[in-house]
C-alpha positions in Angstrom: 103.0 90.4 68.9 100.4 92.7 70.3 100.9 94.5 73.5 97.2 94.2 74.3 96.4 91.1 76.3 92.8 90.7 75.3 91.9 88.4 78.3 93.2 91.1 80.7 91.6 93.9 78.7 88.2 92.2 78.7 88.5 91.4 82.4 89.3 95.0 83.2 86.4 96.2 81.1 84.1 93.9 83.0 85.2 95.0 86.5 86.1 98.6 85.9 82.7 99.9 87.0 82.1 97.3 89.8 81.1 98.8 93.1 80.4 97.3 96.6 78.2 99.4 98.9 79.6 99.4 102.4 77.2 100.4 105.3 78.8 103.8 105.5 77.2 104.7 102.2 73.8 105.0 103.9 75.2 107.8 106.1 76.6 109.7 103.2 73.4 109.3 101.2 71.3 110.6 104.1 73.5 113.6 104.7 73.9 114.5 101.0 70.1 114.1 100.5 69.4 116.5 103.3 71.8 119.1 102.0 70.6 119.2 98.4 66.9 118.9 99.5 67.2 122.0 101.7 69.1 123.8 99.0 66.4 123.1 96.5 63.7 124.2 98.9 65.5 127.5 99.6 66.0 128.1 95.8 62.3 127.6 95.2 61.4 130.0 98.1 63.3 132.9 96.4 64.6 133.9 99.8 68.3 134.7 100.4 70.1 131.9 102.2 73.4 130.3 102.8 74.1 126.7 101.9 75.7 124.0 104.0 78.2 121.4 103.0 79.8 118.1 104.0 83.2 117.4 105.5 84.2 113.8 104.6 87.4 112.5 106.3 89.1 109.2 106.6 92.6 107.7 106.3 94.2 107.6 102.9 92.7 104.8 100.7 89.6 104.2 102.8 87.5 104.7 99.7 86.2 108.2 100.3 86.6 109.4 96.7 84.8 106.4 95.2 81.9 106.7 97.6 81.5 110.4 96.9 81.9 109.8 93.2 79.0 107.3 93.3 76.8 109.7 95.1 77.5 112.6 92.8 77.2 110.5 89.7 73.8 109.2 90.9 72.6 112.8 91.7 73.8 114.2 88.3 71.9 111.4 86.5 68.7 112.4 88.2 68.8 115.7 86.3 66.6 117.3 89.0 65.2 120.6 87.5 66.1 123.9 89.2 63.7 126.8 89.4 65.7 128.4 86.5 64.8 125.4 84.4 68.3 123.9 84.3 69.2 120.3 85.5 71.1 120.5 88.7 74.5 118.9 89.0 77.8 118.8 91.0 81.3 119.1 89.6 84.5 117.7 91.2 88.1 118.9 91.6 90.8 116.6 92.8 93.8 118.4 94.4 97.1 116.6 94.0 99.5 119.3 95.2 99.6 122.4 97.3 97.5 125.2 95.7 96.7 128.8 96.7 93.1 130.2 96.5 93.6 131.7 93.0 95.0 128.3 91.7 91.9 126.6 93.1 89.6 129.0 91.3 91.3 128.0 88.0 90.9 124.3 88.9 87.2 124.9 89.6 86.8 126.6 86.2 88.5 123.6 84.5 85.9 121.4 86.2 83.2 123.7 84.7 84.9 123.4 81.3 85.6 127.2 81.2 89.2 128.0 80.3 90.8 130.8 82.2 93.9 133.0 81.7 96.1 132.6 84.9 97.0 136.3 84.6 93.5 137.3 85.6 93.0 138.4 89.2 91.8 136.1 92.0 88.6 138.1 92.3 87.9 137.9 88.6 88.5 134.2 88.5 86.2 133.4 91.4 83.6 135.7 90.0 83.6 133.6 86.9 83.3 130.4 88.9 80.1 131.6 90.5 78.8 133.0 87.2 79.5 129.8 85.3 78.1 127.6 88.1 74.8 129.5 87.9 74.7 129.5 84.1 75.4 125.7 84.1 73.0 124.7 86.9 76.0 123.6 89.1 74.8 123.8 92.7 77.8 122.2 94.3 81.5 121.4 94.1 83.4 118.5 95.6 87.0 119.3 96.4 88.8 116.0 96.9 92.1 115.8 98.9 91.3 119.3 100.2 94.0 119.0 102.8 96.4 120.1 100.1 95.0 123.6 100.5 96.4 123.9 104.0 99.7 123.6 105.8 101.3 124.1 109.2 102.8 127.5 109.9 100.7 128.9 107.1 98.1 130.7 109.2 97.5 133.6 106.8 97.0 131.5 103.6 95.0 128.9 105.6 92.6 131.7 106.7 92.2 133.0 103.1 91.2 129.5 102.0 88.8 128.9 104.9 87.2 132.3 104.4 86.9 131.6 100.7 85.1 128.3 101.3 82.7 130.1 103.7 82.1 132.9 101.1 81.1 130.4 98.4 78.4 128.9 100.6 77.2 132.4 101.7 77.3 134.0 98.2 73.9 135.7 97.8 73.7 135.4 94.1 74.4 131.6 93.9 75.4 129.8 97.1 77.2 126.6 96.5 77.0 123.3 98.4 80.6 122.3 99.1 81.9 118.8 99.8 85.4 118.8 101.2 87.1 115.4 101.5 90.5 114.4 102.7 92.5 112.8 105.5 91.6 113.5 109.1 94.0 116.4 109.3 91.6 118.3 107.1 89.0 118.4 109.9 91.4 120.1 112.2 91.8 123.0 109.7 88.1 123.3 108.9 87.0 123.1 112.6 89.5 125.8 113.6 87.5 128.4 111.7 84.1 128.7 113.4 82.4 130.6 110.5 83.1 127.6 108.3 82.9 124.8 110.9 79.2 125.4 111.5 78.4 125.2 107.8 79.9 121.8 107.4 78.4 118.5 108.5 81.2 116.0 109.4 81.2 112.4 108.2 84.1 110.2 109.1 85.0 107.0 107.2 86.5 104.7 109.7 89.1 101.9 109.1 88.4 98.2 109.3 87.7 97.2 112.9 88.3 93.6 114.0 86.6 91.4 114.9 83.3 93.2 114.3 84.0 93.8 110.6 84.9 90.3 109.6 81.4 89.5 108.4 81.3 92.7 106.3 84.7 91.7 104.8 83.3 88.3 104.0 80.3 89.8 102.3 82.6 92.1 100.4 84.9 89.3 99.2 82.0 87.1 98.0 80.3 90.0 96.3 83.5 90.9 94.4 84.0 87.2 93.5 80.4 87.0 92.2 81.1 89.8 89.8 83.7 87.7 88.0 82.1 84.3 88.7 84.8 83.2 91.2 84.0 81.3 94.4 85.6 82.9 97.5 84.7 80.0 99.8 88.3 78.5 100.0 89.5 81.7 101.8 86.4 82.4 103.8 87.8 81.9 107.3 88.5 84.3 110.2 92.2 84.2 110.2 92.4 85.0 106.5 90.3 88.2 107.0 92.5 89.2 109.9 95.6 88.9 107.8 93.9 90.7 104.9 93.0 93.6 107.2 96.6 93.8 108.5 98.1 93.6 105.0 96.0 96.6 104.0 96.7 98.6 107.1 93.0 98.3 108.0 92.0 100.4 105.0 88.8 99.4 103.2 89.9 100.8 99.9 93.2 98.9 99.9 91.4 95.7 100.9 89.0 96.1 98.0 91.9 96.7 95.6 93.9 93.7 96.8 90.9 91.4 96.6 90.3 92.6 93.0 93.9 92.0 92.0 93.7 88.5 93.5 90.5 87.8 91.6 92.1 89.0 88.3 94.9 86.5 88.8 92.3 83.8 89.6 90.3 84.5 86.5 93.3 84.7 84.2 94.6 81.4 85.8 91.4 79.8 84.6 90.2 78.8 88.1 86.6 78.8 89.3 87.6 79.2 93.0 90.2 81.5 94.5 93.3 80.2 96.3 95.9 81.7 98.6 98.3 81.7 95.6 96.1 84.3 93.9 96.2 86.6 97.0 99.9 86.1 97.2 100.2 87.1 93.5 98.0 90.2 94.0 100.0 91.2 97.1 103.3 90.9 95.2 102.0 92.9 92.3 100.7 95.7 94.4 103.7 96.0 96.9 106.6 94.8 94.8 107.6 92.3 97.5 108.6 89.0 95.9 106.0 86.2 95.9 106.2 83.9 98.8 107.1 86.5 101.4 103.9 88.2 102.6 101.7 88.3 105.7 99.7 85.5 104.1 102.8 83.1 104.1 104.7 84.3 107.2 103.6 82.9 110.6 104.8 85.9 112.7 103.6 88.5 110.1 102.7 91.1 112.7 106.3 91.4 113.8 107.7 90.8 110.3 105.8 93.6 108.5 105.1 97.2 109.2 101.5 97.8 108.0 102.2 101.5 107.4 105.0 100.6 105.0 102.8 98.0 103.3 100.1 100.7 102.7 102.7 103.0 101.3 103.9 100.4 98.9 100.4 99.5 97.8 99.6 103.1 97.0 102.9 103.6 95.1 102.3 100.7 92.8 98.5 101.0 92.3 
Protein backbone atom coordinates (compact mmCIF):
# COMPACT_ATOMS: atom_id res chain seq x y z
CA UNK A 1 0.00 0.00 0.00
CA UNK A 2 1.25 3.46 -0.89
CA UNK A 3 0.57 6.37 1.42
CA UNK A 4 0.35 8.63 -1.62
CA UNK A 5 -3.21 8.99 -2.88
CA UNK A 6 -2.47 9.92 -6.49
CA UNK A 7 -5.95 11.37 -7.09
CA UNK A 8 -5.53 13.69 -4.10
CA UNK A 9 -1.94 14.53 -5.01
CA UNK A 10 -2.82 15.39 -8.60
CA UNK A 11 -5.78 17.50 -7.48
CA UNK A 12 -3.59 19.38 -5.00
CA UNK A 13 -0.98 20.01 -7.69
CA UNK A 14 -3.71 21.31 -9.97
CA UNK A 15 -5.15 23.77 -7.43
CA UNK A 16 -2.10 24.76 -5.37
CA UNK A 17 -1.38 27.89 -7.40
CA UNK A 18 -5.01 28.85 -8.01
CA UNK A 19 -5.88 32.43 -7.13
CA UNK A 20 -9.02 34.53 -7.17
CA UNK A 21 -8.60 38.29 -7.41
CA UNK A 22 -10.95 40.15 -5.09
CA UNK A 23 -11.67 43.86 -5.77
CA UNK A 24 -9.36 44.89 -2.92
CA UNK A 25 -6.40 43.76 -5.06
CA UNK A 26 -6.81 46.86 -7.22
CA UNK A 27 -6.24 49.08 -4.18
CA UNK A 28 -3.13 47.14 -3.19
CA UNK A 29 -1.78 47.19 -6.77
CA UNK A 30 -2.29 50.96 -7.04
CA UNK A 31 -0.61 51.77 -3.74
CA UNK A 32 2.27 49.38 -4.33
CA UNK A 33 2.82 50.75 -7.84
CA UNK A 34 2.97 54.30 -6.51
CA UNK A 35 5.49 53.42 -3.82
CA UNK A 36 7.92 51.54 -6.10
CA UNK A 37 7.53 54.06 -8.93
CA UNK A 38 8.47 56.97 -6.67
CA UNK A 39 11.32 54.90 -5.25
CA UNK A 40 12.70 54.19 -8.74
CA UNK A 41 12.39 57.84 -9.68
CA UNK A 42 14.32 59.00 -6.63
CA UNK A 43 17.04 56.40 -7.17
CA UNK A 44 17.45 57.60 -10.75
CA UNK A 45 17.65 61.22 -9.60
CA UNK A 46 20.65 60.53 -7.41
CA UNK A 47 19.14 62.74 -4.70
CA UNK A 48 19.00 61.74 -1.06
CA UNK A 49 15.50 60.61 -0.07
CA UNK A 50 13.44 58.61 2.35
CA UNK A 51 11.16 55.85 1.17
CA UNK A 52 7.54 55.23 2.07
CA UNK A 53 5.82 51.97 2.85
CA UNK A 54 2.48 50.19 3.17
CA UNK A 55 0.64 49.22 6.33
CA UNK A 56 -1.75 46.39 5.40
CA UNK A 57 -4.16 45.28 8.13
CA UNK A 58 -7.15 42.99 8.42
CA UNK A 59 -8.60 40.27 10.59
CA UNK A 60 -6.74 36.98 10.78
CA UNK A 61 -7.35 34.83 7.67
CA UNK A 62 -8.75 37.59 5.51
CA UNK A 63 -6.18 36.72 2.85
CA UNK A 64 -3.66 39.55 3.41
CA UNK A 65 -0.60 37.35 3.04
CA UNK A 66 -1.76 35.73 -0.20
CA UNK A 67 -2.63 39.08 -1.79
CA UNK A 68 0.73 40.63 -0.87
CA UNK A 69 2.57 37.49 -1.99
CA UNK A 70 0.91 37.75 -5.41
CA UNK A 71 1.91 41.41 -5.76
CA UNK A 72 5.52 40.81 -4.73
CA UNK A 73 5.86 37.73 -6.93
CA UNK A 74 4.56 39.69 -9.91
CA UNK A 75 6.94 42.59 -9.21
CA UNK A 76 9.95 40.31 -8.78
CA UNK A 77 9.19 38.57 -12.08
CA UNK A 78 9.27 41.94 -13.87
CA UNK A 79 13.00 42.22 -13.06
CA UNK A 80 12.89 45.99 -13.38
CA UNK A 81 16.47 47.24 -13.69
CA UNK A 82 17.82 49.59 -11.03
CA UNK A 83 20.31 52.39 -11.81
CA UNK A 84 23.08 50.11 -10.48
CA UNK A 85 22.20 47.51 -13.13
CA UNK A 86 20.62 44.97 -10.80
CA UNK A 87 17.05 43.66 -11.13
CA UNK A 88 14.90 45.05 -8.34
CA UNK A 89 13.07 42.75 -5.98
CA UNK A 90 11.40 42.42 -2.58
CA UNK A 91 12.03 39.77 0.07
CA UNK A 92 9.61 38.58 2.75
CA UNK A 93 9.82 37.63 6.42
CA UNK A 94 6.95 35.93 8.23
CA UNK A 95 6.95 36.40 12.00
CA UNK A 96 5.34 33.59 13.97
CA UNK A 97 6.39 34.57 17.49
CA UNK A 98 7.56 37.53 19.53
CA UNK A 99 10.94 38.84 18.43
CA UNK A 100 13.22 41.68 19.44
CA UNK A 101 14.88 44.04 16.97
CA UNK A 102 18.09 42.01 16.81
CA UNK A 103 16.14 38.79 16.13
CA UNK A 104 14.28 40.51 13.31
CA UNK A 105 17.59 41.52 11.73
CA UNK A 106 18.66 37.87 11.70
CA UNK A 107 15.30 36.92 10.12
CA UNK A 108 15.81 39.59 7.45
CA UNK A 109 19.27 38.22 6.66
CA UNK A 110 17.79 34.74 6.35
CA UNK A 111 15.38 36.14 3.75
CA UNK A 112 18.43 37.57 1.98
CA UNK A 113 20.12 34.13 2.16
CA UNK A 114 22.96 35.55 4.20
CA UNK A 115 23.77 33.47 7.33
CA UNK A 116 24.50 35.42 10.47
CA UNK A 117 26.05 34.52 13.82
CA UNK A 118 23.57 35.44 16.54
CA UNK A 119 26.49 36.55 18.73
CA UNK A 120 27.04 39.59 16.52
CA UNK A 121 25.78 42.94 17.75
CA UNK A 122 22.43 44.38 16.73
CA UNK A 123 24.13 47.27 14.93
CA UNK A 124 26.37 44.91 12.96
CA UNK A 125 23.44 42.69 11.99
CA UNK A 126 21.29 45.52 10.65
CA UNK A 127 24.29 47.01 8.89
CA UNK A 128 24.62 43.71 7.03
CA UNK A 129 20.89 43.76 6.17
CA UNK A 130 21.32 47.11 4.41
CA UNK A 131 24.60 46.09 2.80
CA UNK A 132 23.20 42.83 1.42
CA UNK A 133 19.96 44.46 0.28
CA UNK A 134 21.92 46.97 -1.78
CA UNK A 135 24.29 44.33 -3.18
CA UNK A 136 21.33 42.11 -4.15
CA UNK A 137 19.03 44.81 -5.59
CA UNK A 138 16.49 44.37 -2.80
CA UNK A 139 14.51 47.59 -2.54
CA UNK A 140 11.92 46.42 -0.04
CA UNK A 141 11.01 43.97 2.69
CA UNK A 142 7.59 42.62 3.61
CA UNK A 143 7.28 41.80 7.30
CA UNK A 144 4.21 39.57 7.64
CA UNK A 145 2.39 39.23 10.98
CA UNK A 146 4.36 42.26 12.17
CA UNK A 147 2.16 42.62 15.27
CA UNK A 148 4.42 39.98 16.86
CA UNK A 149 7.07 42.70 17.23
CA UNK A 150 4.90 44.60 19.70
CA UNK A 151 3.08 44.07 22.93
CA UNK A 152 1.17 45.87 25.68
CA UNK A 153 3.24 47.23 28.56
CA UNK A 154 6.37 47.04 26.39
CA UNK A 155 6.72 50.72 25.56
CA UNK A 156 10.53 50.73 25.51
CA UNK A 157 10.92 47.75 23.15
CA UNK A 158 7.98 48.91 21.03
CA UNK A 159 9.72 52.25 20.52
CA UNK A 160 12.97 50.54 19.51
CA UNK A 161 11.14 48.55 16.83
CA UNK A 162 9.13 51.51 15.54
CA UNK A 163 12.25 53.67 15.40
CA UNK A 164 14.09 50.85 13.63
CA UNK A 165 11.44 50.60 10.91
CA UNK A 166 11.60 54.36 10.45
CA UNK A 167 15.40 54.24 10.20
CA UNK A 168 15.27 51.58 7.45
CA UNK A 169 13.12 53.87 5.30
CA UNK A 170 15.29 56.92 6.01
CA UNK A 171 18.65 55.20 5.55
CA UNK A 172 20.69 57.49 3.29
CA UNK A 173 22.79 54.75 1.70
CA UNK A 174 19.88 52.47 0.73
CA UNK A 175 16.37 53.37 1.93
CA UNK A 176 13.99 50.41 1.92
CA UNK A 177 10.31 50.24 1.04
CA UNK A 178 8.64 48.41 3.92
CA UNK A 179 5.37 46.51 3.86
CA UNK A 180 4.08 45.77 7.35
CA UNK A 181 1.08 43.47 7.47
CA UNK A 182 -0.92 42.05 10.34
CA UNK A 183 -4.09 42.21 12.38
CA UNK A 184 -5.76 45.59 13.06
CA UNK A 185 -3.87 45.91 16.36
CA UNK A 186 -0.71 46.51 14.32
CA UNK A 187 -2.08 49.84 13.08
CA UNK A 188 -2.48 51.08 16.64
CA UNK A 189 1.22 50.56 17.33
CA UNK A 190 2.43 52.06 14.05
CA UNK A 191 0.14 55.06 14.24
CA UNK A 192 1.24 55.80 17.79
CA UNK A 193 4.69 56.77 16.48
CA UNK A 194 4.33 59.86 14.34
CA UNK A 195 7.73 59.61 12.65
CA UNK A 196 6.73 56.22 11.24
CA UNK A 197 3.01 56.85 10.86
CA UNK A 198 3.51 59.47 8.15
CA UNK A 199 5.78 57.15 6.16
CA UNK A 200 3.21 54.36 5.93
CA UNK A 201 0.17 54.37 3.64
CA UNK A 202 -2.62 52.36 5.32
CA UNK A 203 -4.65 49.70 3.50
CA UNK A 204 -7.33 47.78 5.39
CA UNK A 205 -8.73 44.46 4.18
CA UNK A 206 -12.30 44.32 5.38
CA UNK A 207 -14.37 41.27 6.24
CA UNK A 208 -17.29 39.92 4.21
CA UNK A 209 -20.22 42.33 4.36
CA UNK A 210 -23.74 41.06 3.83
CA UNK A 211 -25.83 41.46 1.81
CA UNK A 212 -23.60 43.56 -0.48
CA UNK A 213 -20.87 40.91 -0.86
CA UNK A 214 -23.16 38.04 -1.86
CA UNK A 215 -22.56 38.65 -5.56
CA UNK A 216 -18.79 38.66 -5.04
CA UNK A 217 -19.02 35.43 -3.05
CA UNK A 218 -21.00 33.90 -5.89
CA UNK A 219 -18.41 34.95 -8.47
CA UNK A 220 -15.67 33.58 -6.21
CA UNK A 221 -17.40 30.22 -5.78
CA UNK A 222 -18.00 29.77 -9.51
CA UNK A 223 -14.44 30.82 -10.35
CA UNK A 224 -12.97 28.29 -7.92
CA UNK A 225 -15.37 25.66 -9.26
CA UNK A 226 -14.30 26.37 -12.84
CA UNK A 227 -10.67 25.73 -11.89
CA UNK A 228 -11.53 22.08 -11.14
CA UNK A 229 -14.41 21.70 -13.63
CA UNK A 230 -17.12 21.60 -10.95
CA UNK A 231 -20.48 23.34 -11.38
CA UNK A 232 -21.37 25.46 -8.31
CA UNK A 233 -24.95 26.12 -9.48
CA UNK A 234 -26.65 23.76 -6.97
CA UNK A 235 -25.45 25.96 -4.07
CA UNK A 236 -25.85 29.31 -5.77
CA UNK A 237 -28.53 30.86 -3.60
CA UNK A 238 -28.54 33.73 -1.08
CA UNK A 239 -29.11 31.74 2.10
CA UNK A 240 -26.17 29.45 1.31
CA UNK A 241 -23.78 32.40 1.04
CA UNK A 242 -25.16 33.84 4.29
CA UNK A 243 -24.40 30.56 6.09
CA UNK A 244 -21.00 30.31 4.40
CA UNK A 245 -20.07 33.80 5.58
CA UNK A 246 -21.23 33.02 9.11
CA UNK A 247 -19.37 29.69 9.20
CA UNK A 248 -16.16 31.47 8.21
CA UNK A 249 -16.64 34.34 10.67
CA UNK A 250 -16.97 36.72 7.71
CA UNK A 251 -13.32 36.09 6.69
CA UNK A 252 -12.60 35.98 2.97
CA UNK A 253 -9.56 33.75 3.41
CA UNK A 254 -11.46 31.15 5.43
CA UNK A 255 -14.35 31.20 2.95
CA UNK A 256 -11.94 30.50 0.09
CA UNK A 257 -10.32 27.66 2.02
CA UNK A 258 -13.67 26.07 2.90
CA UNK A 259 -14.93 26.27 -0.68
CA UNK A 260 -11.70 24.68 -1.92
CA UNK A 261 -11.99 21.86 0.61
CA UNK A 262 -15.58 21.22 -0.50
CA UNK A 263 -14.54 21.22 -4.17
CA UNK A 264 -11.80 18.69 -3.38
CA UNK A 265 -14.39 16.37 -1.86
CA UNK A 266 -16.64 16.88 -4.87
CA UNK A 267 -13.89 16.06 -7.39
CA UNK A 268 -12.74 13.01 -5.46
CA UNK A 269 -16.39 11.92 -5.20
CA UNK A 270 -16.50 11.92 -8.99
CA UNK A 271 -19.28 14.50 -9.18
CA UNK A 272 -19.60 17.22 -11.81
CA UNK A 273 -21.71 19.48 -9.60
CA UNK A 274 -21.21 20.36 -5.96
CA UNK A 275 -23.68 19.39 -3.25
CA UNK A 276 -24.27 20.43 0.33
CA UNK A 277 -22.72 17.13 1.43
CA UNK A 278 -19.38 18.31 0.03
CA UNK A 279 -19.55 21.56 1.99
CA UNK A 280 -20.47 19.53 5.08
CA UNK A 281 -17.45 17.28 4.52
CA UNK A 282 -15.13 20.25 4.03
CA UNK A 283 -16.49 21.92 7.17
CA UNK A 284 -16.04 18.75 9.23
CA UNK A 285 -12.48 18.28 7.97
CA UNK A 286 -11.48 21.85 8.74
CA UNK A 287 -13.14 22.19 12.16
CA UNK A 288 -13.08 18.65 13.52
CA UNK A 289 -16.82 18.87 14.19
CA UNK A 290 -18.59 15.62 13.17
CA UNK A 291 -20.35 15.57 9.80
CA UNK A 292 -24.03 16.41 10.05
CA UNK A 293 -23.68 19.07 12.73
CA UNK A 294 -22.76 22.35 11.11
CA UNK A 295 -24.32 25.74 10.30
CA UNK A 296 -25.27 24.19 6.95
CA UNK A 297 -27.46 21.56 8.60
CA UNK A 298 -28.77 23.30 11.75
CA UNK A 299 -31.75 25.62 11.37
CA UNK A 300 -30.89 27.92 14.29
CA UNK A 301 -27.19 28.00 13.43
CA UNK A 302 -26.66 31.58 14.61
CA UNK A 303 -27.51 30.61 18.17
CA UNK A 304 -26.01 27.10 17.99
CA UNK A 305 -22.51 28.16 16.91
CA UNK A 306 -20.00 30.79 17.98
CA UNK A 307 -18.38 32.16 14.78
CA UNK A 308 -15.21 33.18 16.65
CA UNK A 309 -14.81 29.60 17.87
CA UNK A 310 -15.43 28.23 14.38
CA UNK A 311 -12.72 30.50 12.98
CA UNK A 312 -10.36 29.32 15.68
CA UNK A 313 -11.06 25.67 14.85
CA UNK A 314 -10.58 26.24 11.13
CA UNK A 315 -7.22 27.89 11.69
CA UNK A 316 -6.01 25.11 13.97
CA UNK A 317 -6.82 22.36 11.50
CA UNK A 318 -5.77 24.10 8.28
